[in-house]
PDB file of N, CA, C and O in Angstrom, chain B, residues numbered from 101:
ATOM      1  N   MET B 101      10.064  -6.733   8.541  1.00  0.00           N
ATOM      2  CA  MET B 101       9.580  -6.821   9.903  1.00  0.00           C
ATOM      3  C   MET B 101       8.725  -5.601  10.247  1.00  0.00           C
ATOM      4  O   MET B 101       7.723  -5.717  10.953  1.00  0.00           O
ATOM      5  N   LEU B 102       9.122  -4.444   9.750  1.00  0.00           N
ATOM      6  CA  LEU B 102       8.334  -3.242  10.016  1.00  0.00           C
ATOM      7  C   LEU B 102       6.951  -3.347   9.381  1.00  0.00           C
ATOM      8  O   LEU B 102       5.948  -3.020  10.016  1.00  0.00           O
ATOM      9  N   GLU B 103       6.897  -3.795   8.148  1.00  0.00           N
ATOM     10  CA  GLU B 103       5.615  -3.944   7.458  1.00  0.00           C
ATOM     11  C   GLU B 103       4.699  -4.904   8.220  1.00  0.00           C
ATOM     12  O   GLU B 103       3.507  -4.634   8.369  1.00  0.00           O
ATOM     13  N   ARG B 104       5.238  -6.002   8.695  1.00  0.00           N
ATOM     14  CA  ARG B 104       4.430  -6.958   9.471  1.00  0.00           C
ATOM     15  C   ARG B 104       3.911  -6.340  10.755  1.00  0.00           C
ATOM     16  O   ARG B 104       2.844  -6.718  11.237  1.00  0.00           O
ATOM     17  N   ALA B 105       4.651  -5.395  11.314  1.00  0.00           N
ATOM     18  CA  ALA B 105       4.244  -4.724  12.552  1.00  0.00           C
ATOM     19  C   ALA B 105       3.310  -3.551  12.271  1.00  0.00           C
ATOM     20  O   ALA B 105       2.898  -2.845  13.191  1.00  0.00           O
ATOM     21  N   GLY B 106       2.975  -3.343  10.993  1.00  0.00           N
ATOM     22  CA  GLY B 106       2.071  -2.268  10.638  1.00  0.00           C
ATOM     23  C   GLY B 106       2.738  -0.927  10.424  1.00  0.00           C
ATOM     24  O   GLY B 106       2.065   0.098  10.314  1.00  0.00           O
ATOM     25  N   VAL B 107       4.063  -0.929  10.363  1.00  0.00           N
ATOM     26  CA  VAL B 107       4.810   0.307  10.136  1.00  0.00           C
ATOM     27  C   VAL B 107       5.193   0.366   8.660  1.00  0.00           C
ATOM     28  O   VAL B 107       5.922  -0.502   8.180  1.00  0.00           O
ATOM     29  N   PRO B 108       4.714   1.375   7.933  1.00  0.00           N
ATOM     30  CA  PRO B 108       5.081   1.462   6.518  1.00  0.00           C
ATOM     31  C   PRO B 108       6.604   1.532   6.346  1.00  0.00           C
ATOM     32  O   PRO B 108       7.301   2.222   7.091  1.00  0.00           O
ATOM     33  N   ALA B 109       7.087   0.809   5.359  1.00  0.00           N
ATOM     34  CA  ALA B 109       8.527   0.772   5.112  1.00  0.00           C
ATOM     35  C   ALA B 109       8.763   0.771   3.606  1.00  0.00           C
ATOM     36  O   ALA B 109       7.893   0.385   2.826  1.00  0.00           O
ATOM     37  N   VAL B 110       9.932   1.201   3.223  1.00  0.00           N
ATOM     38  CA  VAL B 110      10.309   1.184   1.808  1.00  0.00           C
ATOM     39  C   VAL B 110      11.751   0.712   1.697  1.00  0.00           C
ATOM     40  O   VAL B 110      12.608   1.062   2.508  1.00  0.00           O
ATOM     41  N   SER B 111      11.988  -0.078   0.688  1.00  0.00           N
ATOM     42  CA  SER B 111      13.337  -0.531   0.384  1.00  0.00           C
ATOM     43  C   SER B 111      13.776   0.186  -0.879  1.00  0.00           C
ATOM     44  O   SER B 111      13.061   0.185  -1.881  1.00  0.00           O
ATOM     45  N   ILE B 112      14.948   0.797  -0.832  1.00  0.00           N
ATOM     46  CA  ILE B 112      15.484   1.499  -1.995  1.00  0.00           C
ATOM     47  C   ILE B 112      16.710   0.735  -2.466  1.00  0.00           C
ATOM     48  O   ILE B 112      17.643   0.500  -1.698  1.00  0.00           O
ATOM     49  N   CYS B 113      16.699   0.350  -3.733  1.00  0.00           N
ATOM     50  CA  CYS B 113      17.851  -0.359  -4.280  1.00  0.00           C
ATOM     51  C   CYS B 113      18.024   0.026  -5.739  1.00  0.00           C
ATOM     52  O   CYS B 113      17.138   0.623  -6.350  1.00  0.00           O
ATOM     53  N   THR B 114      19.176  -0.324  -6.283  1.00  0.00           N
ATOM     54  CA  THR B 114      19.395  -0.015  -7.687  1.00  0.00           C
ATOM     55  C   THR B 114      18.643  -1.009  -8.559  1.00  0.00           C
ATOM     56  O   THR B 114      18.356  -2.133  -8.146  1.00  0.00           O
ATOM     57  N   ASP B 115      18.330  -0.572  -9.775  1.00  0.00           N
ATOM     58  CA  ASP B 115      17.514  -1.393 -10.666  1.00  0.00           C
ATOM     59  C   ASP B 115      18.157  -2.734 -11.017  1.00  0.00           C
ATOM     60  O   ASP B 115      17.458  -3.650 -11.449  1.00  0.00           O
ATOM     61  N   ALA B 116      19.457  -2.866 -10.843  1.00  0.00           N
ATOM     62  CA  ALA B 116      20.114  -4.149 -11.087  1.00  0.00           C
ATOM     63  C   ALA B 116      19.672  -5.206 -10.081  1.00  0.00           C
ATOM     64  O   ALA B 116      19.834  -6.402 -10.323  1.00  0.00           O
ATOM     65  N   PHE B 117      19.116  -4.770  -8.960  1.00  0.00           N
ATOM     66  CA  PHE B 117      18.694  -5.694  -7.913  1.00  0.00           C
ATOM     67  C   PHE B 117      17.173  -5.805  -7.796  1.00  0.00           C
ATOM     68  O   PHE B 117      16.661  -6.249  -6.769  1.00  0.00           O
ATOM     69  N   ALA B 118      16.456  -5.406  -8.837  1.00  0.00           N
ATOM     70  CA  ALA B 118      14.991  -5.436  -8.811  1.00  0.00           C
ATOM     71  C   ALA B 118      14.455  -6.850  -8.597  1.00  0.00           C
ATOM     72  O   ALA B 118      13.624  -7.069  -7.715  1.00  0.00           O
ATOM     73  N   ALA B 119      14.916  -7.797  -9.382  1.00  0.00           N
ATOM     74  CA  ALA B 119      14.415  -9.173  -9.268  1.00  0.00           C
ATOM     75  C   ALA B 119      14.735  -9.781  -7.900  1.00  0.00           C
ATOM     76  O   ALA B 119      13.842 -10.356  -7.278  1.00  0.00           O
ATOM     77  N   PRO B 120      15.975  -9.676  -7.406  1.00  0.00           N
ATOM     78  CA  PRO B 120      16.241 -10.221  -6.077  1.00  0.00           C
ATOM     79  C   PRO B 120      15.437  -9.532  -4.969  1.00  0.00           C
ATOM     80  O   PRO B 120      15.021 -10.182  -4.009  1.00  0.00           O
ATOM     81  N   ALA B 121      15.219  -8.227  -5.098  1.00  0.00           N
ATOM     82  CA  ALA B 121      14.450  -7.512  -4.075  1.00  0.00           C
ATOM     83  C   ALA B 121      13.017  -8.026  -4.023  1.00  0.00           C
ATOM     84  O   ALA B 121      12.465  -8.248  -2.945  1.00  0.00           O
ATOM     85  N   ARG B 122      12.419  -8.213  -5.196  1.00  0.00           N
ATOM     86  CA  ARG B 122      11.042  -8.722  -5.244  1.00  0.00           C
ATOM     87  C   ARG B 122      10.977 -10.167  -4.763  1.00  0.00           C
ATOM     88  O   ARG B 122      10.029 -10.551  -4.079  1.00  0.00           O
ATOM     89  N   ALA B 123      11.978 -10.969  -5.116  1.00  0.00           N
ATOM     90  CA  ALA B 123      12.005 -12.362  -4.669  1.00  0.00           C
ATOM     91  C   ALA B 123      12.132 -12.447  -3.150  1.00  0.00           C
ATOM     92  O   ALA B 123      11.483 -13.281  -2.519  1.00  0.00           O
ATOM     93  N   MET B 124      12.950 -11.601  -2.571  1.00  0.00           N
ATOM     94  CA  MET B 124      13.097 -11.611  -1.106  1.00  0.00           C
ATOM     95  C   MET B 124      11.808 -11.186  -0.423  1.00  0.00           C
ATOM     96  O   MET B 124      11.425 -11.766   0.593  1.00  0.00           O
ATOM     97  N   ALA B 125      11.132 -10.177  -0.970  1.00  0.00           N
ATOM     98  CA  ALA B 125       9.861  -9.733  -0.393  1.00  0.00           C
ATOM     99  C   ALA B 125       8.857 -10.883  -0.415  1.00  0.00           C
ATOM    100  O   ALA B 125       8.155 -11.121   0.568  1.00  0.00           O
ATOM    101  N   GLU B 126       8.794 -11.586  -1.531  1.00  0.00           N
ATOM    102  CA  GLU B 126       7.866 -12.718  -1.627  1.00  0.00           C
ATOM    103  C   GLU B 126       8.265 -13.831  -0.664  1.00  0.00           C
ATOM    104  O   GLU B 126       7.408 -14.446  -0.029  1.00  0.00           O
ATOM    105  N   MET B 127       9.566 -14.086  -0.558  1.00  0.00           N
ATOM    106  CA  MET B 127      10.052 -15.126   0.354  1.00  0.00           C
ATOM    107  C   MET B 127       9.660 -14.813   1.798  1.00  0.00           C
ATOM    108  O   MET B 127       9.392 -15.723   2.583  1.00  0.00           O
ATOM    109  N   TYR B 128       9.627 -13.536   2.144  1.00  0.00           N
ATOM    110  CA  TYR B 128       9.254 -13.125   3.492  1.00  0.00           C
ATOM    111  C   TYR B 128       7.747 -12.954   3.651  1.00  0.00           C
ATOM    112  O   TYR B 128       7.279 -12.447   4.670  1.00  0.00           O
ATOM    113  N   GLY B 129       6.991 -13.377   2.641  1.00  0.00           N
ATOM    114  CA  GLY B 129       5.540 -13.347   2.737  1.00  0.00           C
ATOM    115  C   GLY B 129       4.907 -12.011   2.437  1.00  0.00           C
ATOM    116  O   GLY B 129       3.783 -11.748   2.866  1.00  0.00           O
ATOM    117  N   LEU B 130       5.608 -11.158   1.705  1.00  0.00           N
ATOM    118  CA  LEU B 130       5.089  -9.839   1.351  1.00  0.00           C
ATOM    119  C   LEU B 130       5.131  -9.657  -0.169  1.00  0.00           C
ATOM    120  O   LEU B 130       5.894  -8.835  -0.675  1.00  0.00           O
ATOM    121  N   PRO B 131       4.316 -10.421  -0.894  1.00  0.00           N
ATOM    122  CA  PRO B 131       4.391 -10.372  -2.360  1.00  0.00           C
ATOM    123  C   PRO B 131       4.027  -9.010  -2.946  1.00  0.00           C
ATOM    124  O   PRO B 131       4.412  -8.713  -4.077  1.00  0.00           O
ATOM    125  N   ASP B 132       3.303  -8.183  -2.214  1.00  0.00           N
ATOM    126  CA  ASP B 132       2.921  -6.867  -2.721  1.00  0.00           C
ATOM    127  C   ASP B 132       3.896  -5.764  -2.324  1.00  0.00           C
ATOM    128  O   ASP B 132       3.706  -4.606  -2.695  1.00  0.00           O
ATOM    129  N   PHE B 133       4.949  -6.118  -1.566  1.00  0.00           N
ATOM    130  CA  PHE B 133       5.943  -5.133  -1.155  1.00  0.00           C
ATOM    131  C   PHE B 133       6.645  -4.610  -2.396  1.00  0.00           C
ATOM    132  O   PHE B 133       7.124  -5.392  -3.217  1.00  0.00           O
ATOM    133  N   GLU B 134       6.707  -3.307  -2.537  1.00  0.00           N
ATOM    134  CA  GLU B 134       7.259  -2.689  -3.744  1.00  0.00           C
ATOM    135  C   GLU B 134       8.543  -1.931  -3.431  1.00  0.00           C
ATOM    136  O   GLU B 134       8.497  -0.877  -2.798  1.00  0.00           O
ATOM    137  N   PRO B 135       9.688  -2.453  -3.866  1.00  0.00           N
ATOM    138  CA  PRO B 135      10.924  -1.697  -3.678  1.00  0.00           C
ATOM    139  C   PRO B 135      10.963  -0.501  -4.627  1.00  0.00           C
ATOM    140  O   PRO B 135      10.378  -0.542  -5.710  1.00  0.00           O
ATOM    141  N   VAL B 136      11.644   0.546  -4.222  1.00  0.00           N
ATOM    142  CA  VAL B 136      11.835   1.721  -5.066  1.00  0.00           C
ATOM    143  C   VAL B 136      13.210   1.600  -5.716  1.00  0.00           C
ATOM    144  O   VAL B 136      14.214   1.364  -5.044  1.00  0.00           O
ATOM    145  N   MET B 137      13.233   1.764  -7.016  1.00  0.00           N
ATOM    146  CA  MET B 137      14.469   1.574  -7.774  1.00  0.00           C
ATOM    147  C   MET B 137      15.111   2.902  -8.155  1.00  0.00           C
ATOM    148  O   MET B 137      14.436   3.871  -8.501  1.00  0.00           O
ATOM    149  N   ILE B 138      16.428   2.911  -8.079  1.00  0.00           N
ATOM    150  CA  ILE B 138      17.227   4.013  -8.590  1.00  0.00           C
ATOM    151  C   ILE B 138      18.199   3.424  -9.617  1.00  0.00           C
ATOM    152  O   ILE B 138      18.461   2.222  -9.584  1.00  0.00           O
ATOM    153  N   PRO B 139      18.734   4.230 -10.517  1.00  0.00           N
ATOM    154  CA  PRO B 139      19.621   3.701 -11.559  1.00  0.00           C
ATOM    155  C   PRO B 139      20.903   3.093 -10.982  1.00  0.00           C
ATOM    156  O   PRO B 139      21.472   3.583 -10.006  1.00  0.00           O
ATOM    157  N   HIS B 140      21.326   2.020 -11.619  1.00  0.00           N
ATOM    158  CA  HIS B 140      22.569   1.332 -11.276  1.00  0.00           C
ATOM    159  C   HIS B 140      23.607   1.756 -12.302  1.00  0.00           C
ATOM    160  O   HIS B 140      23.247   1.992 -13.455  1.00  0.00           O
ATOM    161  N   PRO B 141      24.838   1.861 -11.947  1.00  0.00           N
ATOM    162  CA  PRO B 141      25.478   1.690 -10.642  1.00  0.00           C
ATOM    163  C   PRO B 141      25.534   3.007  -9.879  1.00  0.00           C
ATOM    164  O   PRO B 141      25.263   4.075 -10.427  1.00  0.00           O
ATOM    165  N   ILE B 142      25.888   2.905  -8.608  1.00  0.00           N
ATOM    166  CA  ILE B 142      26.061   4.120  -7.820  1.00  0.00           C
ATOM    167  C   ILE B 142      27.474   4.240  -7.241  1.00  0.00           C
ATOM    168  O   ILE B 142      27.896   5.329  -6.853  1.00  0.00           O
ATOM    169  N   ALA B 143      28.197   3.130  -7.181  1.00  0.00           N
ATOM    170  CA  ALA B 143      29.508   3.127  -6.526  1.00  0.00           C
ATOM    171  C   ALA B 143      30.494   4.115  -7.150  1.00  0.00           C
ATOM    172  O   ALA B 143      31.325   4.688  -6.445  1.00  0.00           O
ATOM    173  N   SER B 144      30.409   4.315  -8.448  1.00  0.00           N
ATOM    174  CA  SER B 144      31.380   5.176  -9.122  1.00  0.00           C
ATOM    175  C   SER B 144      30.910   6.624  -9.273  1.00  0.00           C
ATOM    176  O   SER B 144      31.610   7.444  -9.866  1.00  0.00           O
ATOM    177  N   LEU B 145      29.735   6.938  -8.742  1.00  0.00           N
ATOM    178  CA  LEU B 145      29.173   8.276  -8.915  1.00  0.00           C
ATOM    179  C   LEU B 145      29.611   9.236  -7.813  1.00  0.00           C
ATOM    180  O   LEU B 145      29.938   8.829  -6.698  1.00  0.00           O
ATOM    181  N   SER B 146      29.606  10.502  -8.154  1.00  0.00           N
ATOM    182  CA  SER B 146      29.859  11.529  -7.147  1.00  0.00           C
ATOM    183  C   SER B 146      28.595  11.711  -6.310  1.00  0.00           C
ATOM    184  O   SER B 146      27.524  11.220  -6.667  1.00  0.00           O
ATOM    185  N   ARG B 147      28.733  12.408  -5.219  1.00  0.00           N
ATOM    186  CA  ARG B 147      27.565  12.684  -4.373  1.00  0.00           C
ATOM    187  C   ARG B 147      26.483  13.421  -5.162  1.00  0.00           C
ATOM    188  O   ARG B 147      25.300  13.103  -5.044  1.00  0.00           O
ATOM    189  N   ALA B 148      26.884  14.392  -5.955  1.00  0.00           N
ATOM    190  CA  ALA B 148      25.923  15.160  -6.753  1.00  0.00           C
ATOM    191  C   ALA B 148      25.200  14.266  -7.758  1.00  0.00           C
ATOM    192  O   ALA B 148      23.995  14.414  -7.965  1.00  0.00           O
ATOM    193  N   GLU B 149      25.923  13.347  -8.378  1.00  0.00           N
ATOM    194  CA  GLU B 149      25.298  12.432  -9.331  1.00  0.00           C
ATOM    195  C   GLU B 149      24.318  11.487  -8.633  1.00  0.00           C
ATOM    196  O   GLU B 149      23.246  11.198  -9.165  1.00  0.00           O
ATOM    197  N   ILE B 150      24.680  11.013  -7.456  1.00  0.00           N
ATOM    198  CA  ILE B 150      23.776  10.150  -6.688  1.00  0.00           C
ATOM    199  C   ILE B 150      22.521  10.922  -6.308  1.00  0.00           C
ATOM    200  O   ILE B 150      21.410  10.412  -6.449  1.00  0.00           O
ATOM    201  N   GLU B 151      22.689  12.138  -5.830  1.00  0.00           N
ATOM    202  CA  GLU B 151      21.530  12.959  -5.463  1.00  0.00           C
ATOM    203  C   GLU B 151      20.625  13.190  -6.667  1.00  0.00           C
ATOM    204  O   GLU B 151      19.402  13.182  -6.531  1.00  0.00           O
ATOM    205  N   ALA B 152      21.207  13.395  -7.834  1.00  0.00           N
ATOM    206  CA  ALA B 152      20.409  13.600  -9.042  1.00  0.00           C
ATOM    207  C   ALA B 152      19.634  12.343  -9.411  1.00  0.00           C
ATOM    208  O   ALA B 152      18.508  12.433  -9.900  1.00  0.00           O
ATOM    209  N   ASN B 153      20.219  11.176  -9.184  1.00  0.00           N
ATOM    210  CA  ASN B 153      19.540   9.912  -9.478  1.00  0.00           C
ATOM    211  C   ASN B 153      18.451   9.598  -8.463  1.00  0.00           C
ATOM    212  O   ASN B 153      17.439   8.984  -8.802  1.00  0.00           O
ATOM    213  N   VAL B 154      18.653  10.015  -7.231  1.00  0.00           N
ATOM    214  CA  VAL B 154      17.710   9.699  -6.160  1.00  0.00           C
ATOM    215  C   VAL B 154      16.519  10.660  -6.148  1.00  0.00           C
ATOM    216  O   VAL B 154      15.414  10.257  -5.784  1.00  0.00           O
ATOM    217  N   ALA B 155      16.717  11.893  -6.530  1.00  0.00           N
ATOM    218  CA  ALA B 155      15.653  12.906  -6.447  1.00  0.00           C
ATOM    219  C   ALA B 155      14.339  12.450  -7.076  1.00  0.00           C
ATOM    220  O   ALA B 155      13.293  12.624  -6.451  1.00  0.00           O
ATOM    221  N   PRO B 156      14.336  11.875  -8.282  1.00  0.00           N
ATOM    222  CA  PRO B 156      13.064  11.448  -8.863  1.00  0.00           C
ATOM    223  C   PRO B 156      12.394  10.312  -8.078  1.00  0.00           C
ATOM    224  O   PRO B 156      11.177  10.146  -8.150  1.00  0.00           O
ATOM    225  N   ALA B 157      13.173   9.544  -7.340  1.00  0.00           N
ATOM    226  CA  ALA B 157      12.629   8.412  -6.589  1.00  0.00           C
ATOM    227  C   ALA B 157      11.870   8.853  -5.340  1.00  0.00           C
ATOM    228  O   ALA B 157      11.117   8.067  -4.767  1.00  0.00           O
ATOM    229  N   ILE B 158      12.059  10.086  -4.920  1.00  0.00           N
ATOM    230  CA  ILE B 158      11.402  10.563  -3.704  1.00  0.00           C
ATOM    231  C   ILE B 158       9.880  10.458  -3.835  1.00  0.00           C
ATOM    232  O   ILE B 158       9.192  10.122  -2.871  1.00  0.00           O
ATOM    233  N   VAL B 159       9.363  10.743  -5.018  1.00  0.00           N
ATOM    234  CA  VAL B 159       7.920  10.630  -5.251  1.00  0.00           C
ATOM    235  C   VAL B 159       7.463   9.194  -5.009  1.00  0.00           C
ATOM    236  O   VAL B 159       6.419   8.972  -4.396  1.00  0.00           O
ATOM    237  N   ASP B 160       8.236   8.220  -5.487  1.00  0.00           N
ATOM    238  CA  ASP B 160       7.876   6.812  -5.293  1.00  0.00           C
ATOM    239  C   ASP B 160       8.000   6.407  -3.828  1.00  0.00           C
ATOM    240  O   ASP B 160       7.179   5.636  -3.331  1.00  0.00           O
ATOM    241  N   VAL B 161       9.005   6.911  -3.139  1.00  0.00           N
ATOM    242  CA  VAL B 161       9.159   6.606  -1.716  1.00  0.00           C
ATOM    243  C   VAL B 161       7.925   7.062  -0.946  1.00  0.00           C
ATOM    244  O   VAL B 161       7.376   6.311  -0.140  1.00  0.00           O
ATOM    245  N   VAL B 162       7.495   8.284  -1.194  1.00  0.00           N
ATOM    246  CA  VAL B 162       6.316   8.817  -0.510  1.00  0.00           C
ATOM    247  C   VAL B 162       5.079   8.003  -0.878  1.00  0.00           C
ATOM    248  O   VAL B 162       4.272   7.674  -0.009  1.00  0.00           O
ATOM    249  N   ARG B 163       4.925   7.675  -2.167  1.00  0.00           N
ATOM    250  CA  ARG B 163       3.778   6.895  -2.622  1.00  0.00           C
ATOM    251  C   ARG B 163       3.719   5.542  -1.922  1.00  0.00           C
ATOM    252  O   ARG B 163       2.659   5.131  -1.450  1.00  0.00           O
ATOM    253  N   VAL B 164       4.846   4.855  -1.854  1.00  0.00           N
ATOM    254  CA  VAL B 164       4.899   3.534  -1.220  1.00  0.00           C
ATOM    255  C   VAL B 164       4.594   3.651   0.274  1.00  0.00           C
ATOM    256  O   VAL B 164       3.830   2.851   0.816  1.00  0.00           O
ATOM    257  N   LEU B 165       5.184   4.637   0.937  1.00  0.00           N
ATOM    258  CA  LEU B 165       4.956   4.792   2.364  1.00  0.00           C
ATOM    259  C   LEU B 165       3.502   5.133   2.694  1.00  0.00           C
ATOM    260  O   LEU B 165       2.987   4.737   3.739  1.00  0.00           O
ATOM    261  N   LEU B 166       2.845   5.870   1.796  1.00  0.00           N
ATOM    262  CA  LEU B 166       1.447   6.233   2.022  1.00  0.00           C
ATOM    263  C   LEU B 166       0.472   5.168   1.529  1.00  0.00           C
ATOM    264  O   LEU B 166      -0.736   5.267   1.742  1.00  0.00           O
ATOM    265  N   GLY B 167       1.013   4.158   0.873  1.00  0.00           N
ATOM    266  CA  GLY B 167       0.160   3.080   0.376  1.00  0.00           C
ATOM    267  C   GLY B 167      -0.677   3.483  -0.813  1.00  0.00           C
ATOM    268  O   GLY B 167      -1.711   2.870  -1.079  1.00  0.00           O
ATOM    269  N   ALA B 168      -0.253   4.501  -1.533  1.00  0.00           N
ATOM    270  CA  ALA B 168      -0.997   4.966  -2.708  1.00  0.00           C
ATOM    271  C   ALA B 168      -0.567   4.157  -3.932  1.00  0.00           C
ATOM    272  O   ALA B 168       0.571   3.694  -4.009  1.00  0.00           O
ATOM    273  N   SER B 169      -1.467   3.994  -4.871  1.00  0.00           N
ATOM    274  CA  SER B 169      -1.129   3.244  -6.091  1.00  0.00           C
ATOM    275  C   SER B 169      -0.666   4.154  -7.191  1.00  0.00           C
ATOM    276  O   SER B 169      -0.343   3.687  -8.283  1.00  0.00           O
TER     277      SER B 169
END
């Protein structure tokens, strides 16, 4: 909904959900919407481990929000 309103948005999910995330984006009429992936699983990780997995994704989050390729 934010993207349709012209507000840049990013979806962050684990790589196990890559296909469903892309399918949902297409279903909502946003075939070019690019989710940012982090390693799966996260439920069993400590906070420090999650932060370590998320840190590299920050570059992709910024890229997606700025519309850069």
